[in-house]
BAPALO-354024 format. One record per residue (C-alpha): residue in one letter; chain; x, y, z. Coordinates in steps of 0.5 Angstrom, whole numbers. Each point is the difference from the previous one (the first is absolute). Example, Ala and Ser with C-alpha at 12.3 -4.5 7.8 and 13.67 -1.06 7.14 Angstrom:
# BAPALO-354024
+-----+-------+-------+-------+-------+
: res : chain :    xx :    yy :    zz :
+-----+-------+-------+-------+-------+
:   a :     A :    25 :    -9 :    16 :
:   s :     A :     2 :     7 :    -2 :
+-----+-------+-------+-------+-------+
END
This chain:
# BAPALO-354024
+-----+-------+-------+-------+-------+
: res : chain :    xx :    yy :    zz :
+-----+-------+-------+-------+-------+
:   m :     A :  -194 :  -105 :    -7 :
:   n :     A :     0 :     2 :     8 :
:   l :     A :     6 :     1 :     4 :
:   r :     A :    -1 :    -7 :     4 :
:   q :     A :     0 :    -3 :    -7 :
:   k :     A :     6 :     3 :    -2 :
:   l :     A :     4 :    -2 :     6 :
:   l :     A :    -3 :    -7 :    -1 :
:   k :     A :     1 :    -1 :    -7 :
:   p :     A :     8 :     0 :     0 :
:   l :     A :    -1 :    -5 :     6 :
:   y :     A :    -4 :    -5 :    -4 :
:   d :     A :     5 :     1 :    -6 :
:   l :     A :     5 :    -2 :     5 :
:   l :     A :    -4 :    -6 :     2 :
:   d :     A :    -1 :    -2 :    -7 :
:   f :     A :     7 :     0 :    -1 :
:   m :     A :     3 :    -4 :     6 :
:   l :     A :    -6 :    -5 :     1 :
:   p :     A :    -2 :    -5 :    -5 :
:   a :     A :    -5 :     3 :    -5 :
:   g :     A :    -8 :    -2 :     1 :
:   c :     A :    -5 :     1 :    -5 :
:   p :     A :    -4 :     6 :     2 :
:   l :     A :    -7 :    -3 :    -1 :
:   c :     A :     1 :    -7 :     3 :
:   s :     A :     6 :     0 :     4 :
:   r :     A :     4 :    -6 :    -4 :
:   l :     A :     7 :     1 :     0 :
:   l :     A :     2 :     2 :    -7 :
:   s :     A :     4 :    -4 :    -5 :
:   p :     A :     6 :     3 :    -4 :
:   g :     A :    -5 :    -1 :    -6 :
:   d :     A :    -5 :     5 :     3 :
:   a :     A :     3 :     6 :    -4 :
:   t :     A :    -7 :     4 :     1 :
:   g :     A :     0 :     0 :     8 :
:   f :     A :    -6 :    -5 :     0 :
:   c :     A :     1 :    -7 :     1 :
:   c :     A :    -2 :    -5 :    -6 :
:   s :     A :    -7 :    -2 :     3 :
:   c :     A :    -2 :     7 :     1 :
:   q :     A :     3 :     2 :    -7 :
:   q :     A :    -4 :    -5 :    -4 :
:   q :     A :    -6 :     3 :     4 :
:   i :     A :     1 :     7 :    -3 :
:   p :     A :    -4 :     0 :    -7 :
:   p :     A :     4 :     3 :    -6 :
:   l :     A :    -3 :     5 :    -4 :
:   p :     A :    -4 :    -4 :    -6 :
:   v :     A :     3 :     1 :    -7 :
:   a :     A :    -8 :     2 :    -2 :
:   a :     A :     0 :     7 :     3 :
:   c :     A :     0 :     7 :    -3 :
:   r :     A :     6 :     2 :    -3 :
:   h :     A :    -1 :     7 :     3 :
:   c :     A :    -2 :    -1 :     7 :
:   a :     A :     1 :    -7 :     1 :
:   l :     A :    -7 :    -2 :     2 :
:   p :     A :    -1 :    -7 :     0 :
:   y :     A :    -5 :    -3 :    -5 :
:   p :     A :    -5 :    -6 :     2 :
:   t :     A :     4 :    -5 :    -5 :
:   d :     A :     6 :    -4 :    -1 :
:   i :     A :     1 :     2 :    -7 :
:   a :     A :     6 :     4 :    -1 :
:   d :     A :    -3 :     7 :    -2 :
:   d :     A :     3 :     7 :     0 :
:   h :     A :    -5 :     4 :    -2 :
:   l :     A :    -3 :     7 :     4 :
:   c :     A :    -5 :    -1 :     5 :
:   v :     A :    -6 :     5 :    -1 :
:   t :     A :     2 :     5 :     5 :
:   c :     A :     7 :     1 :    -4 :
:   l :     A :    -4 :     0 :    -6 :
:   n :     A :    -4 :     6 :     2 :
:   e :     A :     6 :     4 :     2 :
:   k :     A :     1 :     5 :    -5 :
:   k :     A :     7 :     1 :     2 :
:   p :     A :     4 :    -5 :     5 :
:   l :     A :     2 :     3 :     6 :
:   f :     A :     6 :    -5 :     1 :
:   e :     A :     4 :    -5 :    -4 :
:   r :     A :    -2 :    -7 :     3 :
:   v :     A :    -1 :    -3 :     7 :
:   i :     A :     5 :    -5 :     3 :
:   a :     A :    -3 :    -5 :     5 :
:   a :     A :     3 :    -5 :     4 :
:   g :     A :    -6 :    -4 :     0 :
:   i :     A :    -8 :    -1 :     1 :
:   y :     A :    -3 :     3 :     6 :
:   d :     A :    -1 :    -7 :     3 :
:   g :     A :     3 :    -5 :     4 :
:   a :     A :     6 :     1 :     4 :
:   l :     A :     2 :     6 :    -3 :
:   k :     A :    -7 :     3 :     2 :
:   e :     A :     2 :    -2 :     7 :
:   a :     A :     7 :     3 :     0 :
:   i :     A :    -3 :     6 :    -2 :
:   h :     A :    -5 :     0 :     5 :
:   r :     A :     5 :    -1 :     5 :
:   f :     A :     5 :     5 :    -3 :
:   k :     A :    -5 :     6 :     0 :
:   y :     A :    -5 :    -1 :     6 :
:   r :     A :     4 :    -5 :     5 :
:   d :     A :     7 :     4 :     0 :
:   k :     A :     4 :    -6 :    -3 :
:   i :     A :     5 :     5 :    -3 :
:   n :     A :     5 :    -5 :     0 :
:   l :     A :    -4 :    -3 :    -6 :
:   d :     A :     2 :     6 :    -4 :
:   r :     A :     7 :    -3 :    -3 :
:   p :     A :    -4 :    -7 :    -2 :
:   l :     A :    -5 :     4 :    -3 :
:   a :     A :     4 :     5 :    -4 :
:   e :     A :     4 :    -6 :    -3 :
:   l :     A :    -6 :    -2 :    -3 :
:   i :     A :    -1 :     6 :    -4 :
:   l :     A :     7 :     0 :    -1 :
:   s :     A :     0 :    -6 :    -4 :
:   e :     A :    -6 :     3 :    -4 :
:   l :     A :     4 :     6 :    -2 :
:   k :     A :     6 :    -4 :    -3 :
:   g :     A :     1 :     2 :    -7 :
:   i :     A :    -4 :     7 :     1 :
:   e :     A :     4 :     6 :    -1 :
:   p :     A :     2 :     3 :     6 :
:   p :     A :    -4 :     7 :     2 :
:   d :     A :     3 :     7 :     1 :
:   l :     A :    -4 :     0 :     7 :
:   i :     A :    -4 :    -5 :     5 :
:   i :     A :    -6 :     3 :     3 :
:   p :     A :    -5 :    -3 :     5 :
:   v :     A :    -7 :     1 :     0 :
:   p :     A :    -1 :     5 :     6 :
:   l :     A :    -4 :    -1 :     6 :
:   h :     A :    -4 :     6 :     3 :
:   p :     A :     3 :     3 :     7 :
:   r :     A :    -6 :    -2 :     4 :
:   r :     A :     0 :    -7 :    -3 :
:   l :     A :     8 :    -1 :     1 :
:   r :     A :    -1 :     2 :     7 :
:   q :     A :    -5 :    -6 :     1 :
:   r :     A :     4 :    -5 :    -4 :
:   t :     A :     7 :     3 :     2 :
:   y :     A :     3 :    -2 :    -6 :
:   n :     A :    -1 :     0 :    -8 :
:   q :     A :     1 :    -7 :    -2 :
:   s :     A :     1 :     3 :    -7 :
:   e :     A :     6 :     4 :     2 :
:   l :     A :     3 :    -6 :     3 :
:   l :     A :     0 :    -4 :    -6 :
:   a :     A :     2 :     6 :    -4 :
:   h :     A :     6 :     1 :     4 :
:   l :     A :     2 :    -7 :    -1 :
:   l :     A :    -1 :     0 :    -7 :
:   g :     A :     4 :     7 :    -1 :
:   k :     A :     6 :    -4 :     4 :
:   k :     A :     0 :    -6 :    -5 :
:   l :     A :    -1 :     4 :    -6 :
:   n :     A :     5 :     6 :     2 :
:   r :     A :    -6 :     5 :    -1 :
:   p :     A :    -2 :     6 :     4 :
:   v :     A :    -6 :     0 :     4 :
:   i :     A :    -4 :     6 :     0 :
:   l :     A :    -5 :     1 :     6 :
:   k :     A :    -2 :     7 :     1 :
:   q :     A :    -2 :     2 :    -7 :
:   l :     A :    -6 :    -4 :    -1 :
:   i :     A :    -5 :     1 :     6 :
:   r :     A :    -7 :    -2 :     2 :
:   h :     A :    -3 :     7 :     2 :
:   r :     A :    -7 :    -2 :     1 :
:   h :     A :    -2 :    -6 :     5 :
:   t :     A :    -5 :    -5 :    -3 :
:   l :     A :    -4 :    -5 :     2 :
:   p :     A :     3 :    -7 :    -1 :
:   q :     A :     0 :    -3 :    -7 :
:   q :     A :    -2 :    -7 :     3 :
:   g :     A :    -8 :    -2 :    -1 :
:   q :     A :    -1 :     6 :    -5 :
:   n :     A :    -1 :    -2 :    -8 :
:   a :     A :     4 :     3 :    -5 :
:   a :     A :    -4 :     7 :    -1 :
:   d :     A :     0 :     1 :     7 :
:   r :     A :     7 :    -1 :     1 :
:   k :     A :     2 :     5 :    -6 :
:   k :     A :    -5 :     5 :     3 :
:   n :     A :     3 :    -1 :     7 :
:   l :     A :     7 :     1 :    -3 :
:   h :     A :    -1 :     6 :    -4 :
:   d :     A :     5 :     6 :     1 :
:   a :     A :     3 :    -4 :     6 :
:   f :     A :     7 :     0 :    -2 :
:   s :     A :     5 :     6 :    -2 :
:   l :     A :     7 :     1 :    -2 :
:   t :     A :     4 :     5 :     4 :
:   h :     A :     4 :     2 :    -6 :
:   p :     A :     0 :    -2 :    -7 :
:   l :     A :     4 :    -6 :    -4 :
:   h :     A :     4 :     1 :    -6 :
:   g :     A :    -2 :    -6 :    -4 :
:   e :     A :     3 :    -6 :     4 :
:   a :     A :    -2 :    -7 :     0 :
:   i :     A :    -4 :    -2 :     6 :
:   l :     A :     0 :    -7 :     4 :
:   l :     A :    -7 :     1 :     4 :
:   v :     A :     0 :    -5 :     6 :
:   d :     A :    -6 :    -2 :     3 :
:   d :     A :    -3 :    -6 :     4 :
:   v :     A :    -6 :    -3 :    -4 :
:   l :     A :    -3 :     2 :    -6 :
:   t :     A :    -8 :    -1 :     0 :
:   t :     A :    -4 :     5 :    -5 :
:   g :     A :     7 :     4 :    -1 :
:   a :     A :    -4 :     7 :     3 :
:   t :     A :     6 :     2 :     4 :
:   v :     A :     6 :    -1 :    -5 :
:   r :     A :    -4 :     3 :    -5 :
:   e :     A :    -1 :     6 :     4 :
:   c :     A :     7 :     0 :     2 :
:   c :     A :     2 :     0 :    -7 :
:   r :     A :    -5 :     5 :    -2 :
:   v :     A :     4 :     5 :     4 :
:   l :     A :     7 :    -2 :    -1 :
:   k :     A :    -2 :     0 :    -8 :
:   k :     A :    -3 :     7 :     1 :
:   d :     A :     6 :     3 :     3 :
:   g :     A :     5 :    -3 :    -5 :
:   a :     A :     2 :    -8 :     2 :
:   g :     A :     2 :    -4 :    -6 :
:   l :     A :    -1 :    -7 :    -1 :
:   i :     A :    -4 :    -3 :     7 :
:   t :     A :     1 :    -8 :     1 :
:   i :     A :    -5 :    -2 :     6 :
:   a :     A :     4 :    -6 :     5 :
:   v :     A :    -5 :    -3 :     4 :
:   l :     A :     0 :    -6 :     5 :
:   a :     A :    -6 :    -3 :    -3 :
:   r :     A :    -6 :     1 :    -5 :
:   a :     A :    -7 :    -1 :     2 :
:   r :     A :    -4 :    -5 :    -4 :
:   s :     A :    -5 :     4 :    -2 :
:   h :     A :    -3 :     7 :     1 :
+-----+-------+-------+-------+-------+
END
């Protein structure tokens, strides 16, 4: 987050407190029952994760029949790098639009309602020892001016009362954008892109990102975290893409 956004964020928060709350997607006034921060109409347009999904990486299956078997990618993994994926919904509809506004259009006021969506899925999950957002390379951070995953991680840390670690997992190699690349190219693009500044000692990690598509980014992060001493790793994302 740049200096201008850091100065304006408290003002936005104060205005939200003093003025009637509006839906960040459609601007309708929120009713007392709109606990997620989105109005009922937009909330209904956020597609939930289906019951038919991979029990490990949450990949939705093209069926309405409940099933929790592993997908092909997870079956082929010799040793899983993470425990499970927690996703607020499918990368489609109002959720996709909200993420695009949050990530690419400087709508940082979406951080709270989007974090609430993740928190609703984390209920009943054992709290982690540490929360770590997927980092951006400094060049990409200068271009975007903020890391959307970091904003989400800070809010999750406050709600869960857990420390958020920012400087331990770093992205030391600048990579091409993942959008538009197939699974193999995404994996190759991210090889050796991350590193740890100092080792871990068996801590349970909640790794936070915005969208899980092929899983190449979080798997590479987990590989580095596990190599340097992380314990169980749970992935928390706003949205899971329907297919690889």
